[in-house]
Structure formats: structure tokens, C-alpha cells
N, C-alpha and C positions, 0 to 999 in steps of 0.2 A: 873572278876565279883564278886567275893567274896562268901560268904557261901550261899547267896539267888540264887545261880545258881542251886542248887542242888535240891531246891523245883520245879525250874521252870524246871528242867529236868526232874522230875517225872510227872509234870503236862503235859509236851508236849510228854510224852510217853503215858501216861493214854488217853490224848485227840487222839493221833493217833490210838492208839489201840482199843477205842470206836467206830470211823469213821470206821476203815478197818473192824471191826467185826459187824457193823450194815450193810455195804454193802454187805458183804458176807452173812449175815442173808437175806438180801433182796433178792438177787440173787437166792438162794435156794429157799424161799419161793416166789414162781411165783406171783407178785402182778397184773398181767394185767386181767383184766375183761374182755375186749371186746372179747376174744379168746373163753369164755364159755357162752356169752351171747344167741347167736343164739340157740345152742344146749339145752338150758333150756328153752327158750321162745317158740321154734318151737313146743315140744310135749305139752305143756299148751294151745298153741292155739289150738293143735289137741284134746284137751279135754282129754290127756293121762298124768295125774299126776305122776303114777309110773314110768313112761318110765324118766320124769325128774328127780325124785328122785333117780333112778337107776345112772341116769349117774352122780348125784352128789356124790354119795356114790364112785363110781368107780375111781373117780378122787384120785390122791395120797394125801397124808396129808398135803403136803407143798403147795397145790391149795387152799389156805384159802378162797378164793372169792367162791369156790364152796360150801365148809364147812359151811360158814355163810348163804348160801341161803339153802342149805339142812335143817337146823334148823327150817328156817320160812316154808319150805314144809313141813315138819312133821305135823305142827300146822295147816295146811290148812282146817282139817275138824272143827276145834275150832272158824275158823272166821277170819276177817281182823286183828281185834287189836290183838290178840295173836300171829298171824303170825309177824306183825310187832315188837312186843316186842320182839319175839325170834330172828328174825332178828338183830334188835337194839343191845340186850344181847351179844350177839354172836361178832357181829361185833367190840363193845367196848372192850371185852376180846382180840380179834386178834389185834385190834389196840395198846392197851396197851402192849401187847408184843412186837409190833414191834417199840414201842416208851421207848423201855427197854436202858437206860443210858443215854436218852435225858437230864434229870435233871443233871446229873453229866457232863455231856458236855456243859451244859449252866454256872453251878457253876464254872468251871474249866476256861471257856472263863472270867469269872467274877474276879476270883482269880489271874489270870496270871498276868496281868497287874498291879493289886495293889499290888502283890509281887516284881515284876520289879522297879514300884515306891518308895516301900520300901527299896529294895537294893540300888536305886539311892541315896535315903535320907541318908542311912547308909553310903555310899561311900562317899558321900558329906560331912558328918560330919567328917569320918576320914580324908578327903583330907584338910579339914579347920583346924582341928588339927594337921595334918604334918607341915601346912603353920606357924600356930601358934607355934610351937616347933623350927622351922627352923631358924637358924641364917641368911641363905641369901635367900631370897625367890626370884625364878625366875619364868619364864615362863613356863618351861617345868615342873616345880614341880607342877604348878597348872594345867596345861594342862593335865597332866598325871592321877591324881587323879580324875580329872572330866570325862575323857575318860573311866577309870575303872568304876566309877560311873554309867554313861550311858549305858553301857552295859547290864545290868539286864532289862531296861525299853525297849530297842529294842527287847530282847529276850520275854519280858513278853507279848507286842505288838504283836510279831510274832506269839506266842503261841493263843492269843486270836483271831487275825484274823482267824486262822485255825480253831480253833474250834468253831467258829461263823459261817463260812463259811459251814463247815461241817453240823452244826447244820441245817443250812437254807436248803440245799441241802436234808437232810435227812427228814425233816419236809416236804418240798414239794413233796416228794414221797409218805409219808404218806398221805397227804392231798389230794392228788390226788387219791390215792387207796381210801380213806373213802367216796369222792364224788361220785366216780364211783360205788361203792358198794350200796352206799345207793341209786342211781338211778335204780340199775339194781335191787335191793329189792322194789323201789316202783313199776317197771315194772310187776316184779313177782306177786306181791299181785293185782296188777290191773288185770292182766291176770287171776288169779286164781278165782277173783271175777265175771269178765264179763263171764267167762266161768262155772262158778257154779261148780267147780271142789271138788270132797270130796274124801277123801281117802278111 
């Protein structure tokens, strides 16, 4: 495939590294929200704000859903608007952490096929140059050069497919978490308002 196979190798390692690292990060940070929903809303319905806050505080740091809601509960005495802003701000920060590496992954997905095409064009130039300099042109000479030139395109497209697939899957997980935490945040704020809870 020529010299352009080296950057493609780096792109493939980087893409797989980001995907694997994000999967491990997501598994370590429990993104499930439904398992904490009842334990937060039930105390609020019973007009016990402190119990709900204590529950969120006792959850480990990797349970980011509880930590996001905790920031909202701390602002309960300041009203609905401050609660909403606190939850939104904390959620944005956590989601940004979840999306680390996403921009690089999309860049690799774009650069890989372009690098592959560049390698193909370069290989084709070399192949036609060999044909031009050959005394006796035969099918094997032409086919061999084109075969070598197209290898970079194939690898570039494979890397792009892996990167785009990984990005789509990871984005789906983050988007699902964002929607669930937004719904839970709305339910928490509503419960605090209805029950007129003050810290």
C-alpha cells in the first residue's frame, strides 16, 4: 500500500483506542437512571428533602445521575429556576466528560478515507509512470500497480466505517442518558414544587 499505510495504521489504532476507552469509561460510570429514580422521588413525595439529598450524597462518584440531581436538590430553597439551572449546568459538565474524544473520532472517520484516496492516487501515478517507462507493457504490470494502489482506499474505508459506527453507538448511549436525566430532573423539580419542600 505504500507510505500512506503508516498514517492509516495510526488512524486505526487511535480510532480503536478511543472507542475502547469510551466503552470502559461508560461501563465504569453507571449511566442507568431508572435504578435511582424511585429512591429519589419517593422521599420527595413524602416531603423529606433531606433523605433524598442524603441518598444522592451516599451514591459513589461514578453514579453521575445521582450527583447531577444532588446539585438541583441543593438549590431547592432558592426556587424552581435555580434548581433547573443547577441540574442543567451539572448535566452539561458530565455529558461533556462523556463525549471526550468524540470530535477526534469524527475527524479520524473523515481523514481515513481521504488518506486512502490520496494513497490510491499516488499509487496510480506510480503505476502509470511504470507503464510509461516500460518497454513491454502487459496486463500483469498494469493490474499489479492498480491492485497496490487500491489497498489504501480499502483500509481507509474500513477505518472510517469502524470510527463512524463507534461514534454512532457511543453518541446513542450519551443521548439516551441525557434524555433520561432531563426527564428525572423535571420530575424532581415538579415534586419539590408540588410538595413545597425547603431545605
